[in-house]
C-alpha positions in Angstrom: 0.1 0.2 0.2 3.2 2.9 0.6 4.1 2.4 -2.9 0.7 3.1 -5.3 1.2 6.7 -3.2 4.5 7.2 -5.3 3.4 5.0 -7.9 0.5 6.9 -8.7 2.4 10.2 -7.9 5.6 9.3 -10.6 2.6 9.0 -12.7 1.2 12.5 -13.4 5.3 13.9 -12.5 5.6 12.1 -15.8 2.2 13.4 -17.4 3.5 16.4 -16.3 6.4 16.0 -18.1 5.3 14.9 -21.7 3.1 17.6 -21.4 5.5 20.4 -20.8 8.0 18.6 -23.3 4.9 18.9 -25.9 5.4 23.0 -24.8 8.7 23.0 -25.3 8.6 21.6 -29.0 6.0 23.5 -30.2 7.9 26.7 -28.3 10.2 25.3 -30.7 9.0 25.5 -33.9 6.1 28.8 -33.6 10.2 30.2 -33.0 11.5 28.5 -36.6 8.3 29.8 -38.1 8.7 33.8 -37.3 12.0 33.4 -37.8 11.2 32.3 -41.6 8.3 35.2 -41.2 11.0 37.4 -39.8 13.5 37.2 -43.0 10.6 36.8 -45.6 9.7 40.1 -44.6 13.4 41.5 -44.4 12.9 40.0 -48.6 10.3 42.0 -48.9 11.3 45.3 -47.2 14.1 45.0 -49.7 11.8 44.1 -52.6 9.9 47.5 -52.1 12.8 50.2 -51.9 14.4 49.0 -54.8 10.9 49.6 -56.0 10.7 52.2 -53.6 14.4 54.0 -55.9 12.7 52.1 -59.7 9.6 54.8 -58.6 12.1 58.0 -57.8 13.9 57.5 -61.1 10.2 57.0 -62.9 9.4 59.8 -61.4 11.8 62.2 -62.2 12.0 61.2 -66.3 8.2 61.5 -66.5 9.1 64.7 -65.5 12.1 65.3 -67.9 9.9 64.2 -70.4 6.7 66.7 -69.7 9.3 69.9 -68.9 10.7 68.2 -73.3 7.5 68.3 -74.1 6.5 71.4 -73.0 9.6 72.8 -74.4 8.8 71.7 -77.9 5.4 72.7 -77.9 6.6 76.6 -76.9 
């Protein structure tokens, strides 16, 4: 009879240990996924920055074209 409570406590401790292991694994997987999202977001930001520079160039070129057209009309 004395061994029975110890076995019960050990059983619960093992269950708790297993649940903690599961949570730790899920946290580890979440960290990997968040890291991938951060990497993808950084790539998108770089891509957008490149397009922003291109748009600036397009704006300046369009301004030049408009000035030339008004000079041609005059």
